[in-house]
Structure formats: structure tokens, C-alpha cells
Residue frames as qw, qx, qy, qz and C-alpha x, y, z in Angstrom:
[[0.582, -0.477, 0.288, 0.593, 2.82, 21.15, -8.72],
 [0.448, 0.875, -0.019, -0.183, 4.22, 23.37, -11.48],
 [0.851, 0.142, 0.151, 0.483, 7.10, 22.34, -13.73],
 [0.217, -0.886, 0.131, 0.388, 10.09, 24.75, -13.59],
 [0.335, 0.746, -0.535, -0.214, 12.80, 23.27, -15.59],
 [0.953, -0.145, 0.241, 0.111, 14.82, 20.16, -16.37],
 [0.197, 0.820, -0.513, -0.163, 18.36, 19.48, -17.49],
 [0.883, 0.259, -0.391, 0.029, 20.48, 16.62, -18.83],
 [0.506, -0.715, 0.467, -0.121, 22.54, 14.71, -16.23],
 [0.978, 0.181, -0.036, 0.096, 24.17, 12.09, -18.38],
 [0.296, 0.709, -0.482, 0.420, 27.54, 13.88, -17.53],
 [0.502, -0.534, 0.505, -0.456, 27.03, 12.32, -14.07],
 [0.433, -0.134, 0.890, -0.055, 26.25, 8.80, -15.11],
 [0.242, 0.008, -0.745, -0.622, 24.79, 6.80, -18.02],
 [0.443, -0.452, -0.751, -0.189, 22.15, 5.66, -15.56],
 [0.032, -0.281, 0.381, -0.880, 21.36, 8.56, -13.24],
 [0.501, -0.402, -0.751, -0.152, 19.12, 7.52, -10.45],
 [0.458, -0.634, -0.477, 0.401, 19.67, 9.49, -7.24],
 [0.174, 0.656, 0.055, 0.733, 19.54, 13.22, -6.47],
 [0.501, -0.597, -0.439, 0.447, 20.22, 15.35, -3.44],
 [0.174, 0.814, 0.053, 0.551, 20.73, 19.12, -2.69],
 [0.523, -0.214, -0.430, 0.704, 22.83, 21.10, -0.23],
 [0.016, 0.814, 0.361, -0.454, 20.71, 24.12, -0.83],
 [0.066, 0.751, -0.312, -0.579, 23.11, 25.71, -3.29],
 [0.190, 0.405, -0.802, -0.396, 24.04, 22.70, -5.54],
 [0.921, 0.092, 0.018, -0.377, 22.27, 19.63, -6.99],
 [0.187, -0.462, 0.864, 0.072, 24.22, 16.33, -6.55],
 [0.839, 0.250, -0.169, -0.453, 23.55, 13.28, -8.70],
 [0.355, -0.356, 0.862, 0.066, 24.59, 9.50, -8.46],
 [0.732, 0.274, -0.346, -0.520, 23.83, 6.72, -10.85],
 [0.881, -0.213, 0.387, -0.168, 23.82, 2.99, -11.08],
 [0.871, 0.455, -0.039, 0.179, 26.56, 2.56, -13.69],
 [0.408, 0.590, -0.374, 0.588, 29.43, 4.79, -12.50],
 [0.621, -0.511, -0.463, 0.373, 30.72, 5.20, -9.00],
 [0.256, 0.260, -0.005, 0.931, 30.66, 9.09, -9.00],
 [0.112, -0.751, -0.501, 0.416, 29.13, 11.73, -6.86],
 [0.335, 0.338, 0.340, 0.811, 28.55, 14.64, -9.37],
 [0.089, -0.595, -0.376, 0.705, 27.80, 18.24, -8.43],
 [0.224, 0.535, 0.504, 0.640, 25.73, 20.54, -10.66],
 [0.112, 0.138, 0.256, -0.950, 24.63, 24.17, -10.10],
 [0.407, 0.457, 0.658, -0.438, 20.89, 24.77, -10.41],
 [0.427, 0.654, -0.230, -0.580, 21.30, 25.83, -14.02],
 [0.958, 0.254, 0.111, -0.069, 22.55, 22.41, -14.99],
 [0.410, 0.759, -0.481, 0.156, 26.25, 23.20, -15.24],
 [0.915, -0.170, -0.288, 0.224, 28.61, 20.35, -14.03],
 [0.226, -0.911, 0.292, -0.180, 30.85, 21.80, -11.21],
 [0.070, 0.561, -0.818, 0.105, 32.87, 18.75, -10.05],
 [0.877, -0.089, -0.383, -0.277, 32.88, 15.06, -9.28],
 [0.374, -0.567, 0.684, -0.268, 33.99, 12.90, -6.40],
 [0.606, 0.223, -0.742, -0.177, 35.14, 9.36, -7.09],
 [0.659, -0.369, 0.432, -0.494, 33.50, 6.80, -4.73],
 [0.800, 0.267, -0.504, -0.185, 34.77, 3.62, -6.49],
 [0.312, 0.315, -0.791, 0.422, 36.69, 2.71, -3.34],
 [0.339, -0.096, 0.573, -0.740, 33.58, 2.60, -1.22],
 [0.556, 0.287, 0.707, -0.331, 30.67, 1.08, -3.09],
 [0.050, 0.074, -0.684, -0.724, 28.77, 0.48, -6.34],
 [0.189, -0.418, -0.805, -0.377, 25.28, 0.29, -7.76],
 [0.057, 0.117, 0.399, -0.908, 23.91, 3.31, -6.08],
 [0.020, -0.553, -0.789, -0.267, 20.19, 3.62, -5.88],
 [0.151, -0.870, -0.285, -0.372, 19.66, 6.91, -4.03],
 [0.543, -0.089, -0.391, 0.738, 21.00, 9.36, -1.49],
 [0.195, -0.926, -0.263, -0.190, 20.52, 12.54, 0.58],
 [0.445, 0.310, -0.342, 0.768, 22.50, 15.22, 2.30],
 [0.461, -0.680, -0.553, 0.141, 21.74, 16.04, 5.95],
 [0.128, -0.985, 0.055, -0.104, 23.72, 19.45, 6.11],
 [0.323, -0.754, 0.565, 0.086, 27.01, 17.77, 6.85],
 [0.396, -0.201, 0.877, 0.184, 27.09, 14.22, 5.42],
 [0.601, 0.190, -0.497, -0.597, 25.91, 12.39, 2.33],
 [0.602, -0.054, 0.745, -0.282, 23.93, 9.13, 2.94],
 [0.475, 0.386, -0.573, -0.546, 24.01, 6.76, -0.07],
 [0.823, 0.005, 0.459, -0.334, 22.18, 3.51, -0.57],
 [0.188, 0.431, -0.790, -0.393, 23.63, 0.62, -2.54],
 [0.877, 0.127, -0.121, -0.448, 21.76, -2.09, -4.23],
 [0.676, 0.395, -0.615, 0.093, 24.81, -4.30, -4.63],
 [0.315, 0.231, -0.740, 0.548, 25.93, -4.37, -0.99],
 [0.510, -0.629, -0.551, -0.201, 22.61, -3.67, 0.80],
 [0.508, -0.308, -0.334, 0.732, 24.30, -0.96, 2.75],
 [0.023, 0.970, 0.174, 0.167, 23.78, 2.72, 3.59],
 [0.676, 0.092, -0.140, 0.718, 27.00, 4.62, 3.50],
 [0.216, -0.949, -0.143, 0.178, 27.67, 7.85, 5.47],
 [0.703, 0.230, 0.156, 0.655, 30.13, 9.91, 3.50],
 [0.215, -0.708, -0.088, 0.666, 31.77, 13.40, 4.03],
 [0.481, 0.837, 0.089, -0.245, 31.93, 16.02, 1.35],
 [0.040, 0.692, -0.667, -0.273, 35.54, 14.95, 0.43],
 [0.784, 0.233, -0.494, -0.294, 34.25, 11.35, -0.26],
 [0.086, 0.342, -0.852, 0.387, 35.58, 9.76, 2.94],
 [0.629, -0.363, -0.641, -0.250, 33.54, 6.89, 4.45],
 [0.243, -0.485, 0.453, -0.707, 32.41, 7.77, 8.01],
 [0.455, -0.071, 0.805, -0.374, 30.03, 4.79, 8.77],
 [0.370, 0.053, -0.740, -0.560, 27.81, 2.22, 7.28],
 [0.622, -0.013, 0.485, -0.614, 24.39, 0.56, 7.99],
 [0.033, -0.052, 0.966, 0.253, 23.71, -3.00, 7.07],
 [0.598, 0.081, 0.043, -0.796, 20.17, -3.47, 5.53],
 [0.362, 0.106, -0.910, -0.171, 20.44, -7.29, 5.13],
 [0.093, -0.288, -0.896, 0.325, 17.26, -8.92, 6.32],
 [0.232, 0.556, 0.324, -0.729, 15.10, -5.87, 5.67],
 [0.561, 0.705, -0.025, -0.434, 15.21, -5.68, 1.89],
 [0.726, 0.010, 0.537, 0.430, 16.57, -7.27, -1.28],
 [0.356, 0.581, 0.420, 0.599, 15.80, -4.20, -3.40],
 [0.254, -0.647, -0.252, 0.673, 16.78, -0.89, -1.67],
 [0.389, 0.710, 0.345, 0.475, 15.98, 2.27, -3.60],
 [0.167, 0.679, -0.078, 0.711, 16.08, 5.85, -2.51],
 [0.496, -0.488, -0.541, 0.472, 16.53, 7.46, 0.93],
 [0.035, 0.763, 0.042, 0.644, 15.99, 10.77, 2.59],
 [0.448, -0.189, -0.575, 0.658, 17.07, 12.26, 5.95],
 [0.201, -0.830, -0.405, -0.326, 14.73, 14.50, 8.05],
 [0.134, -0.786, 0.348, -0.493, 17.34, 15.78, 10.34],
 [0.567, -0.450, 0.582, -0.370, 17.08, 13.01, 12.91],
 [0.761, 0.036, 0.637, -0.121, 16.01, 9.92, 10.96],
 [0.081, 0.280, -0.746, -0.599, 16.73, 8.19, 7.75],
 [0.721, 0.351, 0.409, -0.436, 13.71, 7.03, 5.65],
 [0.029, 0.395, -0.775, -0.493, 14.40, 4.63, 2.87],
 [0.777, 0.270, -0.094, -0.561, 12.47, 2.72, 0.17],
 [0.400, -0.154, 0.901, 0.075, 12.36, -1.08, -0.03],
 [0.490, 0.268, -0.392, -0.732, 10.89, -1.87, -3.51],
 [0.346, 0.018, -0.924, -0.163, 10.52, -5.63, -3.14],
 [0.197, -0.432, -0.849, 0.232, 8.10, -5.48, -0.23],
 [0.042, -0.639, -0.344, -0.686, 6.93, -1.94, -0.78],
 [0.546, -0.699, -0.362, 0.285, 7.87, -0.65, 2.60],
 [0.217, 0.792, -0.214, 0.529, 9.27, 2.62, 3.82],
 [0.750, -0.276, -0.442, 0.407, 11.71, 2.04, 6.57],
 [0.181, -0.921, 0.137, -0.316, 12.57, 4.52, 9.38],
 [0.826, -0.103, -0.316, 0.454, 15.99, 4.12, 10.94],
 [0.316, -0.913, 0.090, 0.241, 18.08, 6.34, 13.24],
 [0.413, 0.829, -0.377, 0.000, 21.45, 7.45, 12.05],
 [0.368, -0.492, 0.781, -0.109, 23.14, 4.72, 14.12],
 [0.349, 0.184, -0.839, -0.375, 21.30, 2.15, 12.06],
 [0.203, 0.143, 0.866, -0.434, 18.67, 1.13, 14.61],
 [0.133, -0.381, -0.767, -0.499, 15.25, 0.12, 13.11],
 [0.242, 0.034, 0.345, -0.906, 12.39, 2.48, 14.34],
 [0.595, 0.387, 0.544, -0.447, 9.43, 1.34, 12.21],
 [0.160, 0.013, 0.711, 0.684, 8.20, 0.69, 8.66],
 [0.514, 0.409, 0.175, -0.734, 5.26, 1.98, 6.62],
 [0.481, 0.238, 0.817, 0.211, 3.44, -0.48, 4.37],
 [0.277, 0.484, -0.132, -0.820, 2.70, 1.44, 1.06],
 [0.250, 0.119, 0.904, 0.325, 1.39, -1.54, -0.96],
 [0.224, 0.691, 0.680, -0.098, -2.02, 0.05, -1.16],
 [0.035, 0.877, 0.023, -0.479, -0.48, 3.34, -2.29],
 [0.186, 0.739, -0.517, -0.389, 2.42, 2.70, -4.66],
 [0.956, 0.275, 0.008, -0.102, 2.92, 0.00, -7.24],
 [0.829, 0.197, -0.120, 0.510, 6.62, 0.44, -7.71],
 [0.321, -0.942, 0.025, 0.092, 8.05, 2.91, -5.05],
 [0.752, 0.382, -0.086, 0.530, 11.39, 4.31, -6.06],
 [0.258, 0.460, -0.206, 0.824, 12.22, 7.88, -4.95],
 [0.476, -0.722, -0.480, 0.147, 11.67, 9.54, -1.48],
 [0.262, 0.335, -0.213, 0.880, 12.12, 12.92, 0.00],
 [0.315, -0.682, -0.616, 0.235, 10.65, 14.88, 2.81],
 [0.055, 0.723, 0.088, 0.683, 9.66, 18.55, 3.51],
 [0.007, -0.262, 0.639, -0.723, 9.98, 17.86, 7.22],
 [0.596, 0.013, 0.383, -0.706, 6.26, 17.18, 7.64],
 [0.892, 0.282, 0.174, -0.308, 5.33, 14.88, 4.77],
 [0.529, -0.203, 0.738, 0.366, 7.12, 12.10, 2.77],
 [0.592, 0.589, -0.149, -0.530, 7.06, 12.27, -1.04],
 [0.681, -0.107, 0.716, 0.115, 7.18, 8.91, -2.83],
 [0.385, 0.499, -0.466, -0.621, 7.94, 8.44, -6.51],
 [0.769, 0.158, 0.597, -0.165, 6.20, 5.52, -8.30],
 [0.046, -0.404, 0.666, 0.625, 7.89, 4.39, -11.59],
 [0.179, 0.240, 0.922, 0.246, 4.92, 2.37, -12.75],
 [0.079, 0.778, 0.612, -0.118, 2.15, 4.85, -12.22],
 [0.346, 0.456, 0.133, 0.809, 4.18, 7.99, -13.12],
 [0.371, -0.832, -0.224, -0.345, 3.04, 9.73, -9.94],
 [0.240, 0.290, -0.621, 0.687, 4.43, 11.22, -6.82],
 [0.567, -0.567, -0.583, -0.131, 2.63, 10.36, -3.55],
 [0.027, -0.510, 0.444, -0.736, 2.54, 12.62, -0.54],
 [0.710, -0.425, -0.558, -0.063, 2.02, 10.70, 2.71],
 [0.421, -0.797, 0.250, -0.353, 2.30, 11.53, 6.34],
 [0.165, 0.541, -0.796, 0.216, 4.80, 9.90, 8.61],
 [0.573, -0.054, 0.728, -0.372, 2.35, 7.18, 9.75],
 [0.249, 0.019, 0.887, 0.388, 1.58, 6.21, 6.13],
 [0.382, 0.665, 0.569, -0.298, -1.67, 7.98, 5.32],
 [0.401, 0.369, 0.485, 0.685, -2.04, 9.22, 1.69],
 [0.014, -0.573, -0.209, 0.792, -2.46, 12.99, 1.57],
 [0.529, 0.726, 0.009, -0.440, -2.51, 13.49, -2.17],
 [0.749, 0.057, 0.494, 0.437, -0.96, 12.33, -5.42],
 [0.153, 0.787, -0.169, -0.574, 0.76, 14.37, -8.11],
 [0.852, 0.377, 0.343, 0.116, 0.76, 13.32, -11.75],
 [0.139, -0.775, 0.394, 0.474, 4.10, 13.89, -13.55],
 [0.783, 0.220, 0.544, 0.205, 3.82, 11.68, -16.65],
 [0.443, 0.893, 0.079, 0.012, 4.33, 14.71, -18.97],
 [0.112, -0.877, 0.466, 0.040, 7.92, 15.17, -17.75],
 [0.250, 0.434, -0.865, -0.029, 9.34, 11.65, -17.59],
 [0.815, -0.194, -0.344, -0.425, 7.76, 8.15, -17.18],
 [0.821, -0.167, -0.459, 0.295, 10.26, 6.71, -14.61],
 [0.203, -0.841, 0.227, -0.447, 10.65, 9.05, -11.58],
 [0.755, 0.008, -0.531, 0.384, 13.55, 7.80, -9.33],
 [0.455, -0.231, -0.448, 0.734, 15.41, 9.84, -6.80],
 [0.126, -0.863, -0.353, -0.339, 13.73, 12.75, -5.11],
 [0.442, -0.055, -0.317, 0.837, 15.18, 15.79, -3.30],
 [0.136, -0.914, -0.368, -0.108, 13.67, 18.92, -1.49],
 [0.501, 0.236, -0.190, 0.811, 15.75, 22.13, -1.26],
 [0.105, -0.377, -0.505, 0.769, 13.41, 23.93, 1.17],
 [0.356, 0.442, 0.081, -0.819, 11.27, 25.40, -1.70],
 [0.647, 0.406, -0.407, -0.500, 11.35, 23.07, -4.71],
 [0.882, -0.063, 0.463, -0.059, 11.01, 19.38, -5.41],
 [0.262, 0.640, -0.648, -0.320, 13.80, 17.99, -7.55],
 [0.886, -0.012, 0.436, -0.157, 13.66, 14.48, -9.09],
 [0.132, -0.395, 0.773, 0.479, 15.58, 12.25, -11.44],
 [0.808, 0.393, 0.066, -0.434, 13.71, 11.16, -14.66],
 [0.611, -0.329, 0.684, 0.225, 15.50, 7.82, -15.31],
 [0.692, 0.521, 0.486, 0.115, 13.96, 7.39, -18.86],
 [0.434, 0.864, 0.097, 0.236, 15.18, 10.64, -20.18],
 [0.728, -0.067, -0.193, 0.654, 18.30, 11.07, -17.93],
 [0.012, 0.675, 0.085, 0.733, 17.18, 14.40, -16.59],
 [0.196, -0.295, -0.603, 0.715, 17.03, 16.34, -13.33],
 [0.135, -0.614, -0.547, -0.553, 13.56, 17.92, -13.01],
 [0.099, -0.067, -0.472, 0.874, 12.54, 20.93, -10.84],
 [0.246, -0.618, -0.619, -0.418, 8.95, 21.49, -9.74],
 [0.139, -0.300, 0.342, -0.879, 7.31, 23.96, -7.53],
 [0.016, -0.238, -0.914, 0.327, 5.09, 22.48, -4.87]]
């Protein structure tokens, strides 16, 4: 992968951790504030949506073309939210994890990271469990996740790598990113580029695959 750019996202949150894209804009959430922040791809802040009435302690999220899906560490829930910030539905993760991290949506399914057992869970959008992938042998500290449709990309905050795996859990390759930031968290794919949050430096990073 080739580094393209990075920009500061502390305007979104003092602890930026999740990133998503709707194709045109980059959206960021953090674990300190309860805001959904929109940036253009040059790093200019466009607007913010207050989600304080819905949840707190965000860990990651994605956009499926119509709705945002946001995962909360505090409540162990996934929230489906429209672009105006209205709550549509929620999925209870109790019993599956004590440390949920990022999630991504591949169109039909939600894939989300459980850091405590190092599993990648696959749920449908109604909240039904489909399966899980054990990535203990692949990732030391899985955090971020995105998909290009075919493969899953997993961020590891201990090894400073991104891992590319197929949807049955086989490692395809790994990508070293230590030169950019030592704590990769949320990941997103805009159809051409990989975007991710560098938690250590509070930046959004754009890479070409």
C-alpha cells in the first residue's frame, strides 16, 4: 500500500477512533465526545451530528449507503442511525463480547471486532449471529475492520499492521503501517482507497491499496 495523505481529526473528538465514508465525505467518531463528524477528503470539517441522546463510548462504525451502524463499548450495542442522527434499531452484543471494537458492513452483513476473545463476528442486519472467525493466530490486538467486498482488512494496534483475510479467516497478506501511526483503529474503504484512524496522532490516514 502507498501512503497518500493524513489530516488532523481532533476537531471531531479528543479520542478519535472510528471512521467511515459515504463515498464523498469522511465521517469520524471518538470515545470521548458523542458526536458524528463529517469531513471532506481534504480534511475540512463540514458539520457534526449530536448523538448524546443515543449512546456513548463509540468504538467504530460504518455507512451502508443509507444508514450508519455504530458500535458502543459502554452499552455493548450496535446502533443503526439515519443521516439526521435518528435511532432506527439496535443490536445487543451481550454474551458475545466484553470489548467490542470496529465494525463494517458488506451490504448484507455486519462484521465486527471483539478484542477480548480476538473474534470477528458476522451478524445479519437484524442482529442474528451467522458465524465468527478466530483471529488469535493472526492478530495480537485487533481493532479496526473494513471490507472491499471480497476481503476483510483488520487493524492490529500492537503489531502496527493491517491484515488482509478472506471471509473464512485465512490470512492473505499483511501490510506494515508503523511509519504513519502506531495505533491503527477504525478502518474504512471508499471503493478505491483505505482510510483509517491513527489513534496515537489523532489523524485520518489515506492509503492506496
